[in-house]
C-alpha positions in Angstrom: 39.8 18.6 -55.0 37.6 21.3 -56.4 36.6 24.5 -54.7 33.2 23.2 -54.0 34.6 20.2 -52.1 36.9 22.3 -49.9 35.6 22.7 -46.3 34.2 26.1 -45.6 35.6 28.2 -42.8 33.3 29.1 -40.0 31.6 32.4 -40.4 29.7 34.6 -37.9 26.3 36.1 -38.8 23.4 37.8 -37.2 20.0 36.1 -37.0 18.2 39.3 -38.1 20.5 39.8 -41.1 18.2 40.4 -44.1 20.7 38.9 -46.5 20.2 35.4 -45.1 17.8 33.5 -47.2 15.9 30.5 -45.6 14.4 27.7 -47.7 10.6 27.6 -47.8 8.9 25.4 -45.2 7.7 23.0 -47.9 11.3 21.8 -48.4 11.3 20.5 -44.8 8.1 18.5 -45.2 8.7 14.8 -45.7 6.9 11.6 -44.9 9.4 10.9 -42.1 8.6 14.2 -40.4 5.0 15.1 -41.1 2.1 13.3 -39.4 3.9 12.7 -36.1 0.9 13.7 -34.1 -1.3 11.1 -35.9 1.3 8.3 -35.5 0.4 5.7 -33.0 2.4 5.7 -29.8 5.1 3.0 -29.6 4.3 0.0 -27.7 6.0 -0.3 -24.3 9.1 -2.5 -24.3 8.5 -5.9 -22.7 11.2 -8.1 -21.4 11.9 -11.0 -23.7 12.8 -14.5 -22.9 11.8 -16.8 -20.1 10.7 -15.6 -16.7 13.0 -17.9 -14.8 11.9 -16.9 -11.4 8.2 -17.6 -12.1 9.1 -20.9 -13.8 11.2 -21.9 -10.8 8.4 -21.1 -8.3 5.9 -22.9 -10.5 8.0 -26.0 -10.7 8.7 -26.0 -6.9 5.0 -25.5 -6.2 4.1 -28.4 -8.5 6.7 -30.7 -6.8 5.4 -29.8 -3.4 1.8 -30.5 -4.5 2.7 -33.9 -6.0 4.7 -34.8 -2.8 1.8 -33.8 -0.6 -0.7 -35.7 -2.8 1.4 -38.9 -2.8 1.9 -38.6 1.0 -1.9 -38.3 1.6 -2.7 -41.2 -0.8 -0.1 -43.4 0.9 -1.3 -42.4 4.4 -5.0 -43.2 3.5 -4.0 -46.5 1.9 -2.2 -47.6 5.1 -5.2 -46.7 7.2 -7.4 -48.8 4.9 -5.0 -51.7 5.5 -5.4 -51.3 9.3 -9.1 -50.5 9.6 -11.7 -49.6 7.0 -13.3 -47.0 9.1 -10.0 -45.2 9.6 -9.4 -45.2 5.9 -12.9 -43.8 5.2 -12.4 -41.1 7.9 -9.1 -40.0 6.5 -10.5 -40.0 2.9 -13.4 -37.8 4.0 -11.1 -35.4 5.8 -8.9 -35.2 2.7 -11.9 -34.5 0.5 -13.1 -31.8 2.9 -9.6 -30.2 2.9 -9.4 -30.3 -0.9 -12.9 -28.7 -1.2 -11.9 -26.0 1.3 -8.7 -25.3 -0.6 -10.7 -25.0 -3.8 -13.1 -22.5 -2.2 -10.1 -20.5 -0.9 -8.6 -20.4 -4.4 -11.9 -19.3 -5.9 -12.3 -16.6 -3.3 -8.8 -15.3 -4.0 -9.6 -15.3 -7.8 -12.9 -13.5 -7.1 -11.0 -10.9 -5.0 -8.5 -10.3 -7.9 -11.4 -9.9 -10.3 -13.1 -7.3 -8.1 -9.9 -5.4 -7.7 -9.4 -5.5 -11.5 -13.0 -4.2 -12.0 -12.3 -1.2 -9.7 -9.0 -0.6 -11.4 -10.6 -0.6 -14.8 -13.2 2.0 -13.8 -10.5 4.1 -12.3 -8.3 3.9 -15.4 -11.2 4.8 -17.6 -12.1 7.8 -15.4 -8.5 9.1 -15.4 -8.4 8.9 -19.1 -11.8 10.6 -19.5 -10.7 13.5 -17.2 -7.5 14.0 -19.2 -9.3 14.0 -22.5 -12.3 16.0 -21.4 -15.2 13.6 -20.6 -18.2 13.8 -23.0 -21.7 13.1 -21.8 -21.9 9.6 -23.1 -18.6 8.5 -21.5 -19.5 10.2 -18.2 -22.9 8.4 -18.2 -21.2 5.0 -18.7 -18.8 5.7 -15.9 -21.6 6.9 -13.6 -23.6 3.7 -14.3 -20.5 1.5 -13.6 -19.9 3.2 -10.3 -23.6 2.9 -9.4 -23.6 -0.8 -10.3 -20.4 -1.3 -8.2 -22.3 -0.3 -5.1 -25.7 -1.7 -6.0 -26.1 -3.6 -2.8 -25.0 -0.9 -0.4 -27.9 0.3 1.8 -26.0 3.3 3.1 -25.8 4.7 -0.5 -29.6 4.4 -1.3 -30.2 8.1 -0.8 -27.3 9.2 -2.9 -28.3 6.6 -5.6 -31.8 8.2 -5.8 -30.4 11.7 -6.0 -28.0 10.6 -8.7 -30.8 9.1 -10.8 -33.0 12.2 -10.2 -30.4 14.7 -11.5 -28.5 12.6 -14.0 -30.7 13.6 -17.0 -30.5 17.3 -16.2 -26.7 17.5 -16.5 -25.3 18.1 -20.0 -21.6 18.4 -19.1 -19.7 15.2 -18.7 -17.3 16.4 -16.0 -20.2 17.8 -13.9 -21.9 14.4 -14.1 -18.7 12.8 -12.8 -18.6 15.4 -10.0 -22.2 14.6 -9.1 -21.4 10.8 -9.1 -18.4 11.5 -6.8 -20.5 13.6 -4.4 -23.5 11.3 -4.1 -21.8 7.9 -4.3 -18.2 8.3 -3.0 -18.1 11.1 -0.5 -20.1 9.0 2.1 -17.5 6.3 1.6 -14.7 8.8 2.0 -15.9 9.7 5.4 -16.0 6.0 6.4 -12.5 5.6 5.0 -11.2 8.4 7.2 -12.7 6.7 10.2 -11.1 3.4 9.3 -7.7 5.0 8.9 -8.1 7.0 12.2 -8.8 3.8 14.1 -5.8 2.0 12.6 -3.5 5.0 13.3 -4.5 5.1 16.9 -4.3 1.4 17.4 -0.8 1.1 15.8 0.5 4.1 17.8 -0.8 2.8 21.1 0.3 -0.8 20.7 3.8 0.2 19.5 4.1 2.6 22.5 3.3 -0.1 25.1 4.7 -3.2 23.4 7.7 -4.8 25.2 9.2 -6.4 22.0 10.2 -4.9 18.7 9.3 -8.2 17.0 5.8 -7.9 18.3 5.7 -4.3 17.0 6.7 -5.4 13.5 4.2 -8.2 13.4 1.3 -6.2 14.7 2.0 -3.2 12.5 2.1 -5.4 9.4 -1.1 -7.3 10.3 -2.9 -4.1 11.2 -1.9 -2.4 7.9 -3.0 -5.4 5.9 -6.3 -5.4 7.7 -6.7 -1.7 7.1 -6.0 -2.1 3.4 -8.5 -4.9 3.1 -11.2 -2.8 4.9 -10.5 0.1 2.6 -10.6 -2.0 -0.5 -13.8 -3.6 0.6 -15.3 -0.2 1.4 -14.7 0.9 -2.2 -16.0 -2.3 -3.8 -12.8 -4.4 -4.0 -13.0 -6.9 -1.2 -9.8 -8.8 -1.8 -8.6 -12.0 -0.3 -5.3 -12.5 1.5 -3.2 -12.7 -1.7 -5.1 -9.7 -3.1 -4.3 -7.8 0.0 -0.7 -8.5 -0.4 -0.7 -7.3 -4.0 -2.6 -4.2 -2.9 0.1 -3.6 -0.2 2.8 -3.8 -2.9 0.9 -1.3 -5.1 0.4 1.0 -2.1 4.1 1.0 -1.2 5.0 1.6 -4.8 2.6 4.5 -4.9 4.1 6.0 -1.7 7.6 5.6 -3.1 6.6 7.3 -6.4 4.9 10.2 -4.6 7.8 10.7 -2.2 5.9 10.0 0.9 8.1 7.4 2.5 10.4 9.8 4.4 8.8 10.6 7.8 11.7 11.9 9.7 12.4 14.1 12.7 10.8 17.2 11.1 7.5 15.3 10.6 7.6 14.0 14.2 8.2 17.6 15.4 5.1 18.7 13.5 3.1 15.8 14.9 4.0 16.1 18.6 5.5 19.5 19.0 8.8 21.1 18.4 11.5 20.1 20.9 9.2 17.6 22.6 10.7 14.6 20.9 13.8 14.6 23.0 11.8 14.6 26.2 9.5 11.7 25.3 10.4 8.1 25.6 11.8 6.3 22.6 8.8 3.9 22.6 6.3 6.7 22.5 8.2 8.3 19.6 8.2 5.0 17.7 4.5 4.7 18.3 3.8 8.2 16.9 6.1 7.5 13.9 4.4 4.1 13.1 1.0 5.8 13.5 2.0 8.5 11.0 3.3 5.9 8.5 0.1 3.9 8.9 -1.9 7.0 8.1 0.2 7.6 5.0 -0.4 4.0 3.9 -4.1 4.5 4.4 -4.2 7.7 2.3 -2.3 6.0 -0.5 -4.7 3.0 -0.3 -7.7 5.4 -0.6 -6.2 7.0 -3.7 -5.7 3.6 -5.3 -8.9 1.8 -4.3 -11.3 4.7 -5.1 -13.1 3.9 -8.4 -13.0 7.6 -9.3 -10.2 10.0 -8.8 -10.6 13.0 -6.5 -12.3 15.6 -8.8 -13.8 18.2 -6.4 -13.9 16.2 -3.2 -11.1 17.0 -0.6 -8.3 14.5 -0.5 -7.5 12.9 2.8 -4.3 14.3 4.3 -2.0 13.3 7.1 -3.0 16.3 9.1 -6.6 14.9 9.3 -5.2 12.2 11.6 -3.0 14.4 13.8 -5.6 14.6 16.5 -5.2 10.9 17.1 -1.4 11.2 17.4 -1.7 14.3 19.6 -3.9 12.3 21.9 -1.3 9.6 22.1 1.4 12.2 22.9 -0.8 13.8 25.5 -1.5 10.5 27.2 2.2 9.7 27.2 3.1 13.1 28.6 0.5 12.8 31.3 1.6 9.3 32.1 5.1 10.6 32.9 7.0 9.1 30.0 10.7 9.1 30.9 13.2 10.4 28.4 15.2 7.8 26.6 18.8 7.3 27.7 
């Protein structure tokens, strides 16, 4: 082993020592290191292989459809053997049912397409704000938002103001702010009213309902109806399956933003410190369900809005505290007994 091959002992040195010579920066440049900023971002990893769950559900759905079709065909054939008019009646009802199912499927597909349209505008607007929107991109987004609400009579005045001032604005961000103010802020006020009605309804029904099963069913249906009203307000108008998908997205958004936990501290803020122990358990559950409904509505507005909140004020849970305070006041005046 030569002296050059022997391992060197560790040595201490100071970073500001003038005797330390560093190689020039050019020696560190290489094709594997330079140009990282210009390199394309790696594609997201996608799961490989078969999606066995989707394949299983598709196969089961196909088998059920075949079984139902064979049963209907056999049933209609037996009615033809008994009486011709019974067979024709059953055949007509089957055709009507098939046509109605086709219309329902088309309505669901149209609802998904409308939600995808709003999501595409929102994604483009988010990207434009991150990159700094230029005038051309802002004009395209403004035109797409205007076309989304083309048939809305309550937005005619804002549409006229937007068309009047659009050519005078040179900054892209300011044009998006103008579009938000003239086209979306009136809808934001209506959305707050929709959420407030659902919050009050859920809190009241939960407080007076005699069954927990009825509570769960009513809260679920009311929240789905609220989500559909909010999506329709912002141009989505989903069907039943679209509303379920929107509910999944909203719950995922709430989980990501950390808004699921509505515990005792939130209840004390809503109905007063120390008052929770003196109110009945049913009234406390009503207030909690109302607060969670308000949180779901706020997340739905953030997802269904075609433009992000730029300068407009975001809805907050405190905006709906008046409804919950009214529920608390009515319960206190009604002599709610403390829970045992």
